[in-house]
C-alpha positions as CSV (number, residue, x, y, z in Angstrom):
1,M,144.3,229.4,145.7
2,K,144.0,226.7,142.9
3,K,145.4,223.3,143.6
4,I,147.3,221.6,140.7
5,A,147.9,217.8,141.0
6,I,150.7,216.3,138.9
7,I,149.8,212.6,138.5
8,G,150.8,209.7,136.3
9,R,152.5,206.3,136.2
10,P,155.9,205.8,137.8
11,N,159.0,207.2,136.1
12,V,157.3,209.5,133.7
13,G,158.9,212.7,135.2
14,K,156.3,214.0,137.6
15,S,158.7,215.0,140.3
16,S,161.1,216.6,137.8
17,L,158.2,218.7,136.5
18,F,157.3,219.6,140.1
19,N,160.8,220.8,140.7
20,R,160.8,222.9,137.6
21,L,157.5,224.6,138.6
22,V,158.6,225.4,142.1
23,K,162.0,226.5,140.7
24,K,164.1,224.3,143.0
25,R,165.3,220.7,143.4
26,D,162.7,219.9,146.1
27,A,161.3,216.4,145.3
28,I,163.8,213.6,145.1
29,T,164.0,212.3,141.5
30,S,165.6,209.1,140.2
31,D,165.0,206.3,137.7
32,L,163.8,204.1,140.5
33,A,160.1,203.3,140.3
34,G,158.2,204.4,143.5
35,T,160.7,207.1,144.5
36,T,157.8,209.5,145.3
37,R,155.4,208.0,147.8
38,D,153.7,210.7,149.8
39,I,152.0,213.8,148.5
40,K,154.4,216.8,148.5
41,R,152.8,220.2,148.5
42,R,154.4,223.5,147.6
43,N,153.2,227.0,146.7
44,A,154.4,228.3,143.3
45,I,153.9,231.2,141.0
46,I,153.0,230.3,137.4
47,I,153.5,233.4,135.2
48,N,152.0,235.8,137.7
49,K,149.5,233.7,139.5
50,Q,149.9,231.8,142.8
51,V,149.0,228.1,142.9
52,E,149.5,225.1,145.2
53,L,151.3,222.2,143.5
54,L,150.8,218.6,144.5
55,D,153.5,216.1,143.5
56,T,152.0,212.5,143.8
57,G,153.3,209.0,143.8
58,G,153.1,206.8,140.7
59,L,149.8,205.2,139.7
60,D,151.0,201.6,139.9
61,K,149.5,198.6,141.6
62,G,150.6,195.2,142.9
63,C,151.9,195.2,146.5
64,E,150.3,196.8,149.5
65,L,152.6,199.8,149.4
66,F,152.0,200.7,145.8
67,D,148.2,200.2,146.2
68,K,148.2,202.8,149.0
69,I,150.4,205.2,147.0
70,K,147.9,205.0,144.1
71,E,145.0,205.5,146.4
72,M,146.5,208.7,147.9
73,S,147.5,210.0,144.5
74,L,144.0,209.7,143.1
75,K,142.6,211.2,146.2
76,A,144.8,214.3,145.6
77,A,143.7,214.4,142.0
78,Y,140.0,214.4,143.0
79,M,140.6,217.3,145.4
80,A,142.6,219.4,142.9
81,D,141.2,222.1,140.6
82,I,143.7,221.4,137.8
83,I,145.2,218.1,136.8
84,L,148.5,217.6,134.9
85,Y,148.4,213.9,133.7
86,V,152.0,213.1,132.8
87,V,152.9,210.3,130.4
88,D,156.2,209.0,128.9
89,G,156.6,210.2,125.3
90,K,159.2,207.5,124.6
91,S,156.6,204.7,124.9
92,I,153.3,203.9,123.3
93,P,150.1,205.1,125.1
94,E,148.9,202.7,127.9
95,E,145.3,201.6,128.0
96,E,145.3,202.1,131.8
97,D,146.4,205.7,131.3
98,K,143.6,206.4,128.8
99,K,141.0,204.9,131.2
100,L,142.2,207.1,134.1
101,F,142.5,210.1,132.0
102,Y,138.9,209.8,130.8
103,E,137.7,209.3,134.3
104,L,139.5,212.4,135.5
105,Q,138.0,214.4,132.5
106,N,134.5,213.4,133.7
107,L,135.1,215.2,137.0
108,G,134.6,218.5,135.2
109,K,138.1,219.8,136.1
110,D,140.8,221.4,133.8
111,V,142.9,218.4,132.8
112,A,146.0,218.5,130.6
113,L,147.9,215.6,129.0
114,V,151.6,216.3,129.5
115,V,153.7,214.1,127.2
116,N,157.2,214.2,128.8
117,K,160.6,213.1,127.4
118,I,160.0,214.7,123.9
119,D,163.7,215.5,124.0
120,N,164.2,216.6,120.4
121,D,162.4,217.6,117.2
122,K,162.5,214.1,115.8
123,M,160.6,212.8,118.8
124,K,157.7,215.2,118.2
125,D,156.2,212.6,115.9
126,N,155.5,210.5,119.0
127,L,153.0,213.1,120.0
128,W,150.5,211.9,117.4
129,D,149.9,208.6,119.2
130,F,148.7,210.5,122.2
131,Y,145.9,212.3,120.4
132,E,144.0,209.1,121.0
133,F,143.3,210.5,124.5
134,G,140.9,212.9,122.8
135,T,142.0,216.2,124.3
136,D,143.1,219.5,122.8
137,A,145.0,220.3,126.0
138,I,148.1,218.2,125.1
139,F,151.6,219.4,125.6
140,G,154.8,217.7,124.4
141,I,157.6,218.7,126.7
142,S,161.0,217.7,127.9
143,V,161.6,218.6,131.6
144,S,165.2,217.5,131.6
145,H,166.0,219.5,128.4
146,N,163.7,222.5,129.1
147,R,161.7,222.1,125.9
148,G,158.1,223.0,125.3
149,T,157.3,224.2,128.8
150,V,156.2,227.8,127.9
151,E,152.9,226.7,126.4
152,L,152.1,224.5,129.4
153,L,152.8,227.4,131.8
154,E,150.5,229.7,129.7
155,W,147.7,227.0,129.8
156,I,148.0,226.6,133.5
157,A,147.9,230.4,134.0
158,S,144.8,230.6,131.8
159,C,143.0,228.2,134.2
160,V,143.8,230.2,137.3
161,P,141.5,233.2,138.0
162,D,142.9,236.8,138.0
163,S,142.0,237.0,141.7
164,D,145.1,234.9,142.3
165,I,147.5,237.3,140.6
166,V,150.3,238.3,142.9
167,K,151.8,241.7,143.1
168,E,154.4,242.5,140.4
169,E,157.2,243.2,142.8
170,D,156.6,239.8,144.5
171,A,156.3,237.8,141.4
172,E,159.0,236.2,139.3
173,D,158.8,235.6,135.6
174,D,158.1,231.9,135.6
175,V,158.8,231.6,131.9
176,R,162.5,232.0,132.7
177,I,162.6,228.5,134.2
178,V,162.6,227.0,130.7
179,K,165.9,228.9,130.1
180,E,167.7,227.5,133.1
181,E,170.5,225.0,132.5
182,A,169.1,221.5,132.9
183,I,170.6,219.4,135.7
184,D,170.7,215.8,135.0
185,D,169.6,214.0,138.2
186,E,170.8,210.6,136.9
187,E,174.2,212.1,136.3
188,F,174.2,213.5,139.8
189,F,173.4,210.2,141.4
190,S,176.0,208.4,139.4
191,Q,178.7,210.8,140.6
192,H,177.9,210.3,144.3
193,S,179.0,207.0,145.7
194,F,177.9,205.8,149.1
195,S,179.5,203.0,151.1
196,D,177.5,199.8,151.8
197,Q,180.0,198.6,154.4
198,D,178.1,197.3,157.4
199,D,179.4,199.2,160.4
200,D,177.7,198.9,163.7
201,D,179.3,202.1,165.0
202,Y,177.7,204.3,162.3
203,I,174.4,204.8,160.6
204,Y,173.1,206.9,157.8
205,W,175.5,207.7,155.0
206,D,179.0,208.9,154.2
207,E,179.6,212.5,155.3
208,E,180.0,214.2,152.0
209,E,179.7,217.8,150.8
210,V,176.5,218.4,148.9
211,E,177.1,220.5,145.7
212,D,175.4,223.8,145.6
213,D,173.6,222.9,142.4
214,S,172.7,219.4,143.4
215,V,169.1,218.0,143.7
216,F,169.6,218.3,147.5
217,A,170.5,222.0,147.5
218,N,168.0,224.6,148.7
219,N,165.8,222.0,150.4
220,D,165.2,223.7,153.8
221,L,161.6,222.7,153.6
222,I,160.7,223.9,157.1
223,K,162.9,227.0,157.0
224,E,160.5,229.1,155.0
225,H,159.1,231.0,158.0
226,D,160.8,233.5,160.3
227,E,163.5,231.7,162.3
228,D,162.8,234.0,165.3
229,D,159.1,233.5,165.3
230,E,158.4,231.7,168.5
231,D,154.8,231.0,167.4
232,H,156.1,228.8,164.7
233,I,157.4,225.4,165.9
234,K,159.3,223.2,163.5
235,I,159.1,219.6,164.6
236,A,161.0,216.7,163.1
237,I,159.6,213.2,163.6
238,I,162.6,210.9,163.7
239,G,163.3,207.2,164.4
240,R,164.3,204.0,162.8
241,T,162.2,202.2,160.2
242,N,158.8,200.8,161.0
243,V,158.4,202.5,164.4
244,G,155.2,204.4,163.2
245,K,156.5,207.8,162.3
246,S,154.1,208.2,159.3
247,S,151.2,206.9,161.4
248,L,152.1,209.5,164.1
249,L,152.1,212.3,161.5
250,N,148.7,211.3,160.2
251,A,147.3,211.1,163.8
252,L,148.7,214.6,164.7
253,L,147.2,216.1,161.6
254,G,143.9,214.2,161.9
255,E,144.1,213.1,158.2
256,E,145.8,210.5,156.0
257,R,148.7,212.7,154.9
258,S,151.5,210.2,154.7
259,V,151.5,206.7,153.2
260,V,151.6,204.0,155.9
261,S,152.5,200.4,155.1
262,S,154.4,197.4,156.6
263,V,157.2,197.9,154.1
264,A,160.3,199.2,155.9
265,G,161.5,202.5,154.5
266,T,158.1,203.5,153.1
267,T,158.8,207.3,153.6
268,I,161.5,208.5,151.1
269,D,161.1,212.3,150.7
270,P,160.6,214.2,154.0
271,I,156.9,215.3,154.1
272,D,156.1,218.6,156.0
273,E,152.7,219.8,156.9
274,T,151.6,222.8,159.0
275,I,148.6,223.1,161.3
276,D,147.4,225.9,163.6
277,Y,146.9,224.9,167.2
278,K,146.0,227.3,170.0
279,G,147.5,230.3,168.2
280,K,150.7,228.5,167.2
281,Q,151.9,227.1,163.9
282,L,153.1,223.5,164.2
283,T,155.1,222.3,161.2
284,F,155.6,218.5,161.4
285,V,158.2,216.8,159.2
286,D,157.9,213.0,158.7
287,T,161.5,212.0,157.9
288,A,162.8,208.8,156.3
289,G,163.4,206.0,158.8
290,L,167.1,205.4,159.7
291,R,169.0,202.1,159.7
292,R,172.5,200.9,160.0
293,R,174.6,201.9,157.0
294,G,174.8,198.4,155.6
295,K,171.0,198.0,155.7
296,I,170.3,201.2,153.6
297,L,169.1,200.4,150.1
298,G,169.0,202.3,146.9
299,I,167.4,205.7,146.9
300,E,167.1,205.6,150.7
301,K,170.8,206.7,150.8
302,Y,169.9,210.0,149.2
303,A,166.7,210.5,151.1
304,L,168.5,210.1,154.4
305,M,170.7,213.1,153.6
306,R,167.5,215.2,153.8
307,T,167.0,214.0,157.4
308,T,170.1,215.8,158.6
309,E,168.9,219.0,156.9
310,M,165.5,218.7,158.6
311,L,167.2,218.3,162.0
312,E,169.5,221.2,161.4
313,N,166.5,223.5,160.7
314,A,164.0,222.1,163.2
315,N,163.4,223.4,166.7
316,M,162.1,220.2,168.2
317,A,162.2,216.5,167.6
318,L,159.8,213.7,168.4
319,I,162.0,210.7,168.9
320,V,159.7,207.7,168.1
321,L,160.4,204.4,169.7
322,D,158.5,201.1,169.2
323,A,157.3,200.2,172.7
324,S,156.3,196.7,171.6
325,E,159.8,195.6,170.7
326,P,163.2,195.7,172.6
327,F,165.1,198.9,172.1
328,L,168.2,198.8,169.9
329,D,171.6,200.5,170.0
330,L,170.4,202.2,166.8
331,D,167.7,204.0,168.7
332,E,170.4,205.5,170.9
333,K,172.5,206.6,167.9
334,I,169.4,208.3,166.4
335,A,168.6,210.0,169.6
336,G,172.2,211.2,169.7
337,L,171.6,213.1,166.4
338,V,168.8,215.0,168.2
339,D,171.1,215.8,171.1
340,S,174.0,216.9,168.9
341,N,171.6,219.4,167.1
342,R,170.5,220.8,170.5
343,L,166.9,220.4,169.8
344,A,164.0,220.4,172.2
345,S,162.8,216.9,172.3
346,I,160.0,214.5,173.4
347,I,160.5,210.7,173.6
348,V,157.4,209.1,172.1
349,L,156.8,205.4,173.0
350,N,154.5,204.4,170.2
351,K,152.5,201.2,169.8
352,W,151.7,201.3,173.5
353,D,148.4,199.5,172.7
354,I,150.3,196.3,171.8
355,S,153.2,196.6,174.3
356,K,153.5,195.0,177.7
357,R,151.7,197.8,179.5
358,D,151.9,195.9,182.8
359,E,155.7,196.5,182.6
360,H,155.2,200.3,182.3
361,D,157.7,201.2,185.1
362,K,160.3,198.8,183.7
363,I,160.1,200.2,180.2
364,I,160.4,203.8,181.4
365,R,163.4,202.8,183.5
366,E,165.0,201.2,180.5
367,V,164.4,204.4,178.4
368,R,165.9,206.5,181.1
369,D,168.9,204.2,181.4
370,R,169.6,204.0,177.7
371,F,169.0,207.7,176.9
372,K,170.8,209.3,179.8
373,F,172.0,212.2,177.6
374,L,168.3,213.0,177.0
375,A,167.3,213.0,180.7
376,Y,165.6,216.3,180.2
377,A,163.2,214.9,177.5
378,P,159.7,214.0,178.8
379,I,158.3,210.6,177.8
380,I,154.8,210.1,176.4
381,T,153.2,206.7,175.8
382,L,150.6,206.5,173.0
383,S,149.3,204.6,170.0
384,A,149.4,206.5,166.7
385,K,147.3,203.8,165.1
386,S,144.4,204.1,167.5
387,H,145.1,207.8,168.3
388,Q,145.3,206.9,172.0
389,R,146.8,210.0,173.9
390,V,147.9,211.7,170.7
391,D,145.9,214.8,171.7
392,K,148.1,215.1,174.8
393,L,151.1,215.4,172.5
394,H,149.9,218.7,170.9
395,D,149.8,220.4,174.3
396,M,153.1,218.9,175.4
397,I,154.7,220.4,172.2
398,L,153.4,223.8,173.2
399,E,154.7,223.5,176.7
400,I,158.2,222.3,175.6
401,N,158.4,225.2,173.1
402,E,157.7,227.6,175.9
403,N,160.6,226.1,177.8
404,Y,162.8,226.1,174.8
405,S,162.1,229.8,174.0
406,Q,162.0,231.2,177.5
407,R,164.4,233.9,178.7
408,I,165.2,234.0,182.4
409,P,166.0,237.4,183.9
410,T,169.7,237.9,184.8
411,S,168.9,238.6,188.4
412,K,167.0,235.3,188.9
413,I,169.8,233.3,187.2
414,N,172.4,234.9,189.6
415,E,170.3,234.1,192.6
416,V,170.5,230.4,191.7
417,I,174.2,230.6,190.9
418,E,175.0,232.3,194.2
419,K,173.1,229.7,196.2
420,A,174.9,226.9,194.3
421,L,178.3,228.5,195.0
422,R,177.5,228.8,198.7
423,R,176.6,225.2,198.8
424,H,179.6,223.9,196.8
425,T,182.4,226.3,196.2
426,L,184.4,226.1,192.9
427,P,187.5,224.0,193.4
428,S,190.8,225.8,192.8
429,V,193.0,224.8,189.9
430,S,196.8,224.5,190.5
431,G,196.4,226.7,193.5
432,Q,194.5,229.4,191.6
433,V,191.2,230.6,193.0
434,I,188.4,230.2,190.4
435,R,185.7,232.9,190.6
436,I,182.3,233.3,188.9
437,Y,181.4,237.0,188.7
438,Y,177.9,236.6,187.3
439,A,175.8,234.7,184.7
440,T,173.4,235.9,182.0
441,Q,171.3,234.2,179.3
442,Y,172.3,235.5,175.9
443,E,170.2,233.3,173.6
444,T,167.0,231.2,173.4
445,R,166.0,228.1,171.3
446,P,167.9,226.5,173.1
447,P,168.6,228.6,176.2
448,K,172.3,229.5,176.3
449,I,173.8,231.0,179.4
450,A,177.2,232.8,179.7
451,I,179.1,232.4,182.9
452,I,181.6,235.3,183.4
453,M,184.7,234.1,185.2
454,N,188.3,235.0,185.9
455,K,189.5,231.6,184.6
456,P,187.0,230.1,182.1
457,S,189.1,227.0,181.6
458,G,188.7,226.3,185.4
459,L,185.0,225.5,185.0
460,H,185.2,221.7,185.2
461,F,182.5,219.7,183.4
462,T,181.3,218.2,186.7
463,Y,180.6,221.7,188.2
464,R,179.0,222.7,184.9
465,R,176.6,219.7,185.3
466,Y,176.0,220.7,188.9
467,L,175.0,224.2,187.9
468,T,172.8,222.8,185.1
469,N,170.9,220.7,187.7
470,K,170.5,223.6,190.0
471,L,169.0,225.8,187.2
472,R,166.7,222.9,186.1
473,E,165.5,222.7,189.7
474,A,164.7,226.4,189.8
475,F,163.2,226.8,186.4
476,N,161.1,224.7,184.0
477,F,163.6,223.5,181.3
478,S,161.8,220.2,180.7
479,G,162.3,219.1,177.2
480,T,165.1,221.4,176.3
481,P,168.9,221.3,176.4
482,L,170.6,223.9,178.6
483,L,173.9,225.2,177.3
484,F,176.7,227.0,179.1
485,K,179.6,229.1,177.8
486,A,182.4,230.2,180.2
487,K,183.8,233.6,179.3
488,K,186.2,236.2,180.6
489,K,185.0,239.8,181.4
490,G,184.7,241.8,178.2
491,E,185.0,238.6,176.0
492,K,182.4,238.4,173.2
């Protein structure tokens, strides 16, 4: 499959073009320079040929962060087969653009100059200035107004071999995307206000309905595979800013996939990447770092909305904590999101190489004390930067997934329930005898157990907790929540 890299300076419309080509509002777009930072990859069908699209960060320089973004963007271009170099048609050609364009042409790849923001016929005259780049593969388009895209699509398709043609019944007519009604991302952002009030009791963003046609719709990035496929594990990497989530993703993948810098909030768009490990598909999603609401700035507010989507569609979460610093109340609130989504989970104590390792037992006790609601989550200490013990995390993920996906036979569950009842009988309620007839597991991922009773309301939460503990003693439910539902006979 041919790789197509979309590159260019900040704010020229690379992510908007990417969204058009993949036919959904996938990459976050805004007029803020540096919105795209990591490389976003998606498969797409251009005319009738399958390709892999790479959306890259802006080719800017200055601070540590932007230098790293530029480095990763150029690396993606060198690895690609086809390059779409996007420039802003509303401004005059930049000498730096010409220099980079010539350099990329010398690589012997198919390179097109895409002059974006040619929004009307009058602006077509601006195209003449860009013939200085010395290429015949020049396309004046307007992504936001759906103008001039057909010729670009046909050129891309001509660069892709016929061996990549997809079956007619599986293909969509990609030319139709130029007929779709344009969605003005800037208008969307202006219509959605977010509170900046500093509130210690809350984090993230205002709970607000996301419109069906918004730039955040249809972004279930890790929901593309079969939800019932137990061989596919979708893992969200979550934590507050600067705890090392992107470094952990890179270490797990064994390559520099996500931009890492000392700038808090480096990751904006969630980045997902799938690897095969011991016969399983592991899809890791590096999410935006979370902060208290009052500390969230600019485009981060919209990026953080994606984090909830990732958690809703994940199976497992790696809760990343900075072991070199004191834990914060915010860490607990973030972990609470994982618990509320009923995900399998692993607590990752990162930066162990620079922590007070001689206080190992003390740190573990503090984690257990702070995160009592995740008592079932195993803890691993590692260093994403030095890759210390990262290899152990892969195997731990597989083990936890087995626990999360297991189905216990009804007979074995009832053996445990009967022993528990003999040891501590159910207390009566208002003189009424409470009976448990039997229990059975009715769902996995996470395991859910129905308890059939004469009075479901009589199952007190303390007894439910007692039964949970007994089942955990009998079976390996490490890393996974265990849910109960009290029901009457015949109740669905």
